[in-house]
N, C-alpha and C positions, 0 to 999 in steps of 0.2 A: 331374760329374753332380749332385753334392750342391748345388753353387752354382747350377746351372740350376733345380733343384727349389725351392731357397730363393727365387730371383728370381720363379719362377712363382707360388709361394705368396704372395709380397708383392703381386704384381699382382692376384691373386684377392681378397686382403684389401682392397686399395685400391678395387677395383671394388665390393665388397660395401658398404664404408663410403660410397661415393658414392651407392649406391642408398638407403641408410638416411638420409642427411643431410636430404633434403627433408621426410621425415616428422617427424624430430626438430625441424626448424626451425619446423614448424607448431604443435608442442605448446606449451601455455602452462605454463611451468615454475612450480613452487611457489616463493614467495619464501623467501629465507634467513631472514628475520625480518619480522614485521609491525610492528616497533617504529617505523620511519620513518613508516609510514602512520598509526599510532596517534597519533604526535606531531602530525601535520598536522590530523587531523580531530576528535580528542576535545575540544579546547577549544570546539568549536561544539555539543557534545552537552550537554543540560541535564537536570536532574531536576525533576519536577513534583509538587507536593503540592496537593491540593484539600480544602477545608473548607466546613462550613456550621454555623450556630449551632444548638445543641441544648442540652438539659438535660445537665449533666455526668454525672449518674447513668446516663443512657442511653448516653452516648458511650463510657464506659469499657468497655462490653461489646461494642463494635463496632470493635475494632482491625482495620485492613485485613488480609486473609488473607496478602498478600505480605510483611507485616512481622512476622507471628506467628512466634515461634521464632527471630528474628534479634536481633542486639545492639541494634536500633533500637526494639524493642517497648517496653522500659522507658522509653526517652526519650519516646516518643509518649504513653505512659500518664501520665507526669509533666506533659507539656505540656497534655494534655487536662484533667488535674485542676486546673491553674492557670487555664485559659481555658475559657470556655463555648463550646467548639468541638468538632467531630467531624471527624477526618481520614477522608474517604471513600475515599481511595485514593492511591496513588503511581504515577507513570508516568514516561515519558521524552519527550523532544522534541529538536529540532535547529534551530539558527538558520540561516535562509536569506537574511537580509539584515542588514547591520551596524547598521541602525536598531533592531533588536530584534524582527523578525518570526520567530515560532517555529511550527514544524509539529509536531502531535501527533495522537493519536486522539480522535475524538469521545467514545468511551466513557471516556476519561480525564478530560476537562474539560467535556463538553457540558452537564452538569447541576449544575456547581459554582457556588456563589455567592462563592467566594474561591479564587484560584489564586496559588500562590507558586512561583516558579522559582528553582532553585539553579544558578548557573553553575559551570563547571569549577573556578574558583578559590575557590569557597565563598560567593561573594556571593549573597545572597537578594534577589529583587526581586518585587514584586507584578506580576501580569499581568492583562490584560483580554482577554476573548474577542472576536475580530473576526468570527468566523463558524464554523459547524460544519455538517456534512452527515451525517445518519444513514445514508444509503444506501451511502456509501463509507467511513464511519467516519473521516473526516478532519476536523480542526479546526485553526484558525489563531488563535494568541494573540500578544499584543505586550507587551513590557516596555520601560520607559524607563530607559536607562543614561546615565551622564555622558559616555560617548564611544562610538565605533564598537565593535561586538562582533565576535568571530571568527565566521565563517560558512562554510557549505559550499554547493556547487552541485549541481544535478540532473545525473544522467547519463541515458543513454537505455536504458531497460529492454528495448527491442526488440532491442538488441544482446547482451543477456545470454543465454548458452547454458547448458544443463544441463551441470554439471561445472565451471563457472567458480568460481574462488575468490571468496568474499565475507567481509566483516567486519561484524559486528553490534555496536552499542554502545548503552548505556543504563543503567538503574537497577534491575537485577533484585533482588527482595527487599529493596529499599531500599539496596543497595550501589552507590552512584553511581560513575560513571566506569569501569564494567566493559566489557570487550570480549571477544568470542568470534569464532572463525574457523571457516569451513566452506565448503561448496560449495552451489550451487543444485542441488537434487535433482529438481525438476520445475517445469514452467511451466503456466500456464493452469488452476490448480486451482479448482474450484467446491466450496466447503465449506458451501453453504447459508446464507451470511450475508446475501445480497441479490442483486438482479438484475444487479449489476455485478461479481460475483465473477470474478476473473481473476488469482489470487494466484500469486506466486513461492513455491515450497516450498523451505525452507532446512533444512540439517542442522546449522547452527551452533546451539549451545545458546541458546535463548530462554526466559525464565522470566517469571512474574508480575512486573510492574514494568518490563519491557522494552517494554511497549506504547507506541507512538508514537515509539520510537527509530528511528534510521536503519540501513539496510543499505548498505554501501559496496562499490563495485567496487575493483579494485586501483589505480585512478587517483585514488581518494579522492572519487569522485562518488557521490551518493545514488541508488541504483537501486531502493530499496524502503523502505516504511514498515512496520515490524514491528507486527503487529496481533493475531495469534492463535496459539495452540499447540494441538496435540492431546496430551492427557496424562491417563492414568488415575490418575496419582499427584499431580498438581498442580505437578510440576516438569518440567524438560525431558526428553523421551525422543527428542530429535533430529528432531522434526517441527514446524516453525514455518512461519508464513505471513506474507508481506509484500505490501503493496499496491504494484504496480509503479509506478515513477516516471512512466511515460507517462500513467497515469490520475491519480496523485496531484498532479503538478505543475499540471495544468489546473484541478483542483478548488481547489488552493491559490490560484492566480491569481484565480479568481472570488470566493472567500471574502475574500481580501485586498482586492480592489477594490470588491466590491459587498456583501459580508457574507452572500451567499446564492448558491444554485445555481439557475439557470433551465434546466430541462430540457424538451425537446420531448415532446409527448404526442399520440398518435393517437386514443385512446379505443377500443381494441379488446382482445379477449382472443385470445391467440395460442397455438399448439401446434406442437411439432415434428412433422414428417411421419413416418409409419410407416416402419420400416426396409425398404429395398428399393423404396420408391416414389420418385417424382421429387423432386429437391431443392427446397428452399424452405421457407417457414414458413406454416402454415395459419392462416387467420382463423376463429376459432371463434365469436366474437360481436362485434357492433359496438354501441357506445354510441349510441343514437339521437340524442343531442344533442352528440356529439363531433365533432372535425374530420374523422375518417375517414368518418362517415356523411354529412356535408355534401359531401364530395368524391365520394361514390358507391361507396366500398368496401363489399363485401358479405360476409356469412358464406359460407364455402366457397371464397373467393378464396385463392390461394396466392401469397405475395410471394416473389419470387426475387432482387430486388436493390433497393437504396436508392441513388439518385443514381449508378447504374451499378456500385455495389459489390455483389458477390454476398452474399447472406445465406443461411445453411444451417441456422440454429438460432434458436429463440425468443430466446435471450440475445443473439445477434448482431443481430437486428432491434431489440430493445429498446435496445441500446447505440447503434445507428446513429441511431434516431429521437431518443433522449435527447440526443445530441450536437448536434442541430439547435436553433437559437435560436428560441424561441416567436415566432410571427408570420411566420416564414420558410417557404417552400415546399420540400418534398422531392418527388423524382420516384420513384414506386414502379413497379417493373416487376413485373407479376403475371400469373398464369395463371388464366383464368376459363373453366370448362367446355371445357377443351382449347385455348383460344385465348389467345395472348400479347397483352398490351396494356400501356399505360403510363397512370399516373394521377398528377396533381399534387395534393398535399395540403398545405394550410397548417396547420402543427402548432400546437397550443395549449401551454399551460404545464401540466406534470405536476401533478396535484392533490397537495396536501400539501407541495410544495416551499416553503421559507421565502421570505418577502417578500410 
């Protein structure tokens, strides 16, 4: 009898284990160590310092906040005293092409008149700005090196899920070659930075100086560009934001190839529809000289789709139109006084875009 009970118990255990196996197989296990990943990707992560010529007496009082209180503050004070330069800030970047193409944030390099890049091996190289974009805070710079440089590739941020492991790398507080690990804690964050906000929220520690650095998935691909933190203290409290690679990679390609971003523009003011009403985006006003007015769009129209893709918020509509090449037509599906209709609009170039 005891043997039969034992056998029955073993069968129950085996059946229970079989039920649990599929769930366990789908789980993404934490790595035993991040060291192999770090060794692969960190050689392509760089530190960036930006300077401009000023009176030395003024420069000494303006040490970057990310360097104050660190071992590097004295070093920069001495350098500033010897040279008629001011270090405006320190940031991070990453190499995406062995020829020396580097991605960083616009707020790191966009207004600098001198950029110096420090490679992982300590080599310092001057860099030139190829292009920058205020609206997405992306910039592309280039260095010239004697040979091919280590580089990393883009991943697909659309495949990133809340709870996925990520690795952030950069130059926090001037401490180059630093890495932190964590998870994606939210997607699609709007932090009021601009019309294209769609940030990945990260809980990996990100601090001043990490701006422009990469966020990697566990395959070593860049899925985000670190750009902002929420912090009442000035340091990390576990809430950081990265520009998703799906957006960043397209901006980088345009800046690298053309030095500017050409965005589509309708010439309208838009507003989200009141909660509980029909879906779509309301047209609040139309620029009388803009593309929308020429095509016949009117205040009070409700746009429900662009080129067949549904839009349900003002941000979605702005992004869809901005993605169109100026001079090309987009097909708007709209509702006017209860009647559905379609309108073809040849988009213009968004005012204020570079070029």
